[in-house]
C-alpha positions, 0 to 999 in steps of 0.5 A: 500500500502507498502510504501518505498522510491523508484524510479519507472522508466518511462519504468517500469510505462509504462509496468505496465500500459500496463499489468494490470495483471502484477505480480498480483499472484506472490507467489515465488521470487527466487534469486541468492546470489553472484553478485545478492542479495549480494553486492560486499562486500557480504552484505545484504541490510539493507532494507531487513528485512522490505521488507521480512516482507511485502513479508511474509504478502502477502504470497510471499515466498522468496528463495535464490538459490546459488552455495554455501554450504547450511550453507553459504547461511542460515547464512545471514537470522538468525531466518528467516531460519526456515520459508524459502526455500533454494536452495544450491549447484547449485540445488543439495540440497534444504530445506523448513522450515528446512526440506530436500526436495531434496538432490543429490549425485554426482556419484563418479566414475570419481572424481579421474580423475577430481581431477587429471585433475584439478591439471594439470591446473596452478592456479586452486584450488579444493573444494569438497562440501559435505553434512557434510562439504567441503573439500580441499587439498591446503596449500594456507591459503589465499584461505582457508580464502577466501572460508570460506565466502562461505563454512562455514564448511570446512576441509583439506585433504591430498588427495581429490581423496580418497573416502569420508564418505560423500554425495558429491554434487559437485566439485567446481573449482576456478581460480583467472584469470577467470573460463570461459577461464582457467577452462572450456576448460580443464574440459568440456570434463567431460560432456561425463560422464553424468555430468554438467560442468557449469561456476558458477561465474567469478572465479568458475566452478562447476561439478555436476551430469547431470540435477542438476541445479537451474532450475530443483530445482526450478521446484521441489519447484514449484511442491511441493508448487503448484506454477506456473512459471507465479507466479514466479520471479527470479534474477541472474547474471551468467551462472548457473542461466540461467536454473532458468530463464526458469522456471519463467515468470518474469526473471531478469538479473542484470545490472552487469550480464554476457551477456548470462544471459541478453540474457536469461532473460526477464527483467533487474534489477539494479546492485547488488551494487545498491541492484537491487533485492530489488529495483525491489521487492519494485517497485512491492510492491509499484505498488500493 
């Protein structure tokens, strides 16, 4: 048995007793990053290395899945990167053991129109996320410093409506007063162009090709590795995690999650500031 100091709640113990086969065959654990795996200071729990080694010993693959740029995810995992899978750009880009297994390219036909619409929204700022790097046009240095934690590679351009020599995964839009209220109403109309427009965080909204989401990326990974939804556990906190919830038998919304995510998930984990992802994983490992 894997020994870590942890408290298993009465409800969880009762659920285990009534479900003898609970998670006996878990082979894949997939987690969102911001608001889920990372705490509010964007930190990884100091317990993660020990837990990760135990997951590896049990042949359970740990997979971060985020709206972040790929390098903005992998930087947290060091040498472990070469043996892990990662889902980046809200499902638009996926690697496994440092090999690309899926890369989408945003249809650029409507990019200029989208950028021009965003420019008319007071307080909105745009980041175009490409395979080579991320691009922005704002002069606001505070914003540039802020996005550097998510987009470790970034470049300023004078005009984002100009065609780029890069594969573009998505358009990410930031609003300091909230994306659901201030961005989505103005940008949802672009869904008519066969694009996904999704609120991906309290302050962020993403625009991608239709059917690009974490759920479809997870399904591709499951098929690649011959792992079923019944062998999959997922964690998330915002609306861009909902499609992923549908691809796993064991779906967890964080205590701090958006209400719609809690409705979509089957279970609830402790908040990200209590490292609820690792708390749930420890409960599982200690119960086996």
